[in-house]
N, C-alpha and C positions, 0 to 999 in steps of 0.2 A: 149222732154229735153235734153238736150246737154250734156254731158262726155267728160270729156278729163282725161289724166293720169297724175300725174305728180310723175317728179321723181326727188328729192332733191340729189344735189353734194356734196358727202360727201369729199373724199383727193384729186379732184380736185380743191376744191372751194381755198383753199392753194397755187396753183401752181401763178406763178408769169407772168412775162410777151410773158408767152408760154401757160399759163391758155385755150386760144383760141382752142390751135392744139389740148387738153386734149378732150373739149367740141366736138371739129370737130369727133372725132375719134367717144366721144361714139354715139354720134348722130349716126356715119355709123356704127357700131354696133348694136343700136336697129333699126333701118330699115331696114339691115336685117334680126334681130331675128322676125320682125314684117312683114314681106314683102310679108310671103304665107296667112297670114289672112285678107287681105286688107290696101288699102292706108292710108296713116295719113300723117296729115304734120306735123313739125319738131318748136321749138321756139325753144329761153334760153332765158331768163332776172333774173337778181336777185337770182342768182345760183340755178335756175330751169330752166330742161328740160318740153317742154309743148311739149307733146302728143297727137295731136288733131285727132281720127277719122273723115275722109271723109269720112265714109258712112253709114246708120240706122244697119246694117245689120253686121256688127264687131261685132266679139265673144269679148266684153271687158274685162268678167273674165278671158280666154287663154290669151287674151293678155299683163292682167295686171300679169300672171304668170310667163310667158317667160321676161318681162321686169322688173322684181325685178330679173330676175337669166342675164342680163347684169351688170358686174362687172364697178361699175363709181359713184353707186349712191349708198348716203348712207341710205337713202327711199326711198319705192314709194307710191301711192293712185291713188285710181278711185277717182273723184271729180265732182259735177255738177258744169253747168260756171253758170253766172248769173250776169246781170247790178250790176256797182255801187251805186247801190241807197235800204237807208237802206230798204224803202216800201218789194221790192219787195225779197231781201237776205231775209226774214221776211216770206214772202210768198214760196220763193223756197223751204229754212229753213223746211220749216213745212213740203213741199212737199214731198221732194227728203229724209227727213232721217224720215217720216212717218213711214214707215213701223214697222224700229228699233225704233222709238221712242212707238208708240203705246203696243205692245209689255214689253218691259222697265219698272222698278219701279222709276230710279234715273239719271240720266243725270244733263250735266252741259256742259255750252257753252265756248269755248275756241276760242275766237280771235289772230289774229295776221296783224294788222293794213301795210303795205309796203310803201303804200304811204299815205303818210303823209297830204295831203290834201285835207286825205276824213273825214267829219266834226267830225264822233262819234268815241276818244279814244279807244283802245281800251278792255276799262272794261268797259266803256260804250256798247259797243254795244254786250260784256257779256251780262249787265244785263235787256238793254232792247233788245235785242234778248231773253234770258232766262225767262223773264217774259209771251213773245210772245207766249214762245212753251207751257207752263204750261196752258196759258188760253184754247189750244189749244189741250194742254193733258195734264185731270186735275185728271190723275193718277199718276203726275210724281209730286216728289218731286228733289229738288236739294242736289249735292254731291259731292265736289269737289272733296274727299281723292280717294272715288273709284264707280264711276259711271257704272251707266251698260249701261249707252251709252253717246259717248263725241258729241258732233255739232262741227266743224273748224270751221274756218272763219277765208279765210284767201282772203284780200283786195291788190290787186297785182298793175301795173303801168294798166292791159285793164278790168280787169276783179274781179268780185269778186268769189271765190271758196268755195263751202258745203264740205265737207266730213267728214268720222265718224271715220277717223284712218286711220295711214301710217302704212307700214306692212316693217320689215326690205328688204334693198337693200341686192346687193350685194355689195358692196363697193370695197375695192378696187381703182384699176385704169382700165381704157378700155385698152384687150384685142388690141395687137397692136404697144403698144407706146412702148415699151421692149427689141422690135427684136424679134427672133425668137430661140425656141427649138428644141428639141427631147427626146421625154418620150422614157424610156426603160419600156413599158408599162406589165405586169403580169399579170395574174391570179389574185388574191392575192389583201388584203386589202390596199398595202402600195401605191401601184405605182397610183392606181386613183383617192390618196388625194393630191398626191403629184401634178400630173398635174395640179387638181385644183385653189392647192395655189398659184404653180406657173403662171399660166396663170392668177388668181386677181390682182398679181404684174404688169398686163400688155405686161407678154408674150406670141406671139403663139404659142401657140403646134405642134409639130407632134410626131406620134404614131412609136414606131417600140416593135415590137414580134417577138419572136424566135421559129418555130413548132420543132420535132421533129417524126414523124410519121417513123416507127409505134406503138414509145414507149411515144409520145403523141395522142389525138383522134381527132378528126375532131369539139366531143363537149368541149374541152381545147379550140379550136381558137377559137368557137362559142361565148365561153363566154366572151374570152377578146375581140373577136367586141361587142359584146351585155356592155362590160364595159364601151367603146368608143364611143356608141350609148348615153353613159348618162349623158359620157361628153360633149359634141357635145354643152346643153341648156346653160352651163355655160363659154365654152372655145369657140364654134365658130364651124365652122369645120376643122377636122382632116383627115389631112392626113394618113391618116395611112400605117405600112413596112410590110412584111408579109416574114420574112427570114428562109428558109427550112435551117437545124442548124443539120441534123442526122451525117452526115458524120464529121462535128465537135467533136461532140460528143462523139461518139466510137473512132475515133483517139484520143481523148485521153484519154478514158478510155483503149485503149490499149495499149497507148504508156509513160502517164504522172503518180507521185505517185497520186496515189490514195485518201491521205488527201490535197494532192493539186489543189484536181476534180476542185473545186468552184469557186475557185480560178483564177485557166486560163482560164475556163469557162468564168466566165463573162471579163475577159482583153479583151477575144478575142471576145465575146456582145459588150465592146465598140469600138474597132476597126472598126465593121463590122455598129455599128453608126456610127462614125466617117467620115467614105468612102463614104456614103451616106449622109451624111450632105454637103459634099463635097462641093458639085455643086447644090444646092438649099437654097444658101445664110441662111442655121442655124448655130447658133453660138454660142451654149453650148449646153451639155446634161441632159436630171433631170432622176435622179434615187430614187426610195420610199424606200433610206437603211433608216435607223431608228442605230443611235452607242448602242451595245450592243444587240441587239436583239435576233438575232442568229450569229450562228460563225462565216460568212463567211461576215459581218458586225461589228468588231474588228477596236478596230486604225489601226494593222497594216495592217487586211485584205484592207481596206479604200486605206493606202499607197500604197499596193501590186498592187492596182486595177488603180490606177488614173498616175500607173511609165506609163500606154501605153498613156496617155490620151495629145493628144492638143490644148485643145480646155477646157473652163470650163465645174468642172461637178455642176450642184445644184441637194442636197438634201432638199428640205422643211422641212424634217419631221426626221432630224437625231436629235432633240434633244426632242421628241415629244414622251410619252408614249403612249402605245398601246390601254388603252384606252380612248388618245385624239386622235388620231387619227381614229379609231371605232367611234367618236365621230362626226368627217365632216365625215366619208364614208354613213353615218345612213343621216344625214342630203341629201347629193349631191343622195340619191340612186342610191348609190352602191353596200353595205354591202348584201346586201341578191343574188345578183349575187358572187362577190370573194367567199363566205361563200361554193356554190357551189364545191362536192367535182368530181372536173374533174383537174388533172394534167397537170402543163405547164410545159416545156422543163427544169426548174430552179432543179424540183424534182426530175427527171430520173439518175441512176449511181449517188448519193447522197452517200457519203463516211461516210463510223460507223463511224472514230472518225478526222474531217477535224481539218487542221493544224490552229489553233487558231489566231496563234500569230508571221506566218513566215516573212523570211529573204525573201529582196527583193532579193539580189543575188541570194537565192536559184527559187526559185520560175521564176528567168530569164534562168536561167539555165534550169526549168522543160522544158520550152517554147522554146529552143531555144535547144533541142532535138532532137525533128522534128519539118521536114517544114511544118508547117500550112496554108504556103501563098496561097497556089493554091487552098484549101480547103475557105480560105477568101474567095477569089475572086471569085470563083463559087459560094458561097452564097450571094452574091454583085449582083451578074447580074443573078440570080435566083430567088433575093426576085421580089416578087410580091404589088404592091400600089393599093388600093383604099382609096377613099376618105368618110366619114363621115360627112353626112352635118346636121346640126341640119332641122326640116319641120316648 
C-alpha cells in the first residue's frame, strides 16, 4: 500500500513571480530534515508539495512529525495513494481507513476534485463513497457536523489521495528566505520563543550565549545548549557561540554604578554579538525582550541598549503577555527546560534597585568611565563555536 506525505502550502501560495523560489527553499529544508530517515522524492503541483518515500522501511510517523515542523506548510497529512478510478477509490478507502472506521460510530466523506475531468463531482463522490462504506461498516451512521472519522478524498492531477485528516503545519515561510540573524539565547522562557518566531518569518538563526564561571555553572550552559537542540526541529541547524563573560561582569561590578549594571551589561553583550556577526554575513540581532516585563526592559532601557547597535535588533515577543509566550514555549517544547533552576549570567550581580528610566548620556558616561575594549576583544577571541544539527 503506497503512502505519501502531502504538505499544503500556506503563505507561500500567495507569493507572486518568486513563488517557485519559496517552494524550492521549502523543499530543500524538508529534504534536509528528512534525510536521516531515508530517501524521498519531492514534487509540487496545485499549491501542494508531495513527499513520497522511496522505500518501505521509512518511519512515516517520524517523517510526519518532522515535516509538520518545517516552516512553509499550512497543513500536513499522511495519505494513501490510488488510481483515479472510482471503484479503486472505494476499495482503497475501505482498506486504508478500515481500522479507524471499524472502531467509529459515525463518519462523513469529504471530497475535493482538483481534476475537473474526473467523471464524478465532489458531492457525488461523497454520496456514492459514503454509501459503499456504510455497506462495508454497517455500524456507522453519517454525521456531517461532528463525525468520529472523516474520510477525505482528493482527486488531483496524477492520483487520488485518501486520508482521515490534516494536522496543522508550522506555517510561516521557509527558513533562509529572509536572511540571517543572531539570537541572544539565555536560559529563560522568552528568548527561545523569540528564536522560533523569527525563524517562522524565514530567518536563518545562529545563537549566542554568555557564561560567567564560576558564577554560573556548567549545568547552566548545558541547559541553554539543550534549549538550542529543542529549537532545531523548527529552525534547522543552529550555529551556537559561547562567550566567556566573567571578566567583563567583574569589571562592571567594580567600576560602574550598580543601578546601571544590567543596561551596561546588555550593551556590551550586543557589541560582542555584532562583532561575531560581522564576518559571518549575519545582518541582525534577535532578543527575547518583552516591553515592561522586567526593569531592564522599559522603553528607556531599550533606547539605551540600542544605542550601541549598528544593525537591526528584532524583538518578536516585545508586545506579548507572559502567558502568550509561555503558551508558545510549551508548543515548541522549551518551557520545561527554561524553568529549570540553573541561573545564567544575566542574573549574576543583579542590582537591588535597577534604573528603570536611565538617560542615554548617563549610560554612555558610565560605560566610558572604564576601558572595556580589551575585555570585549578578549571575549570575542575566546568565543567557542559548535553547531547543533537536527537529527
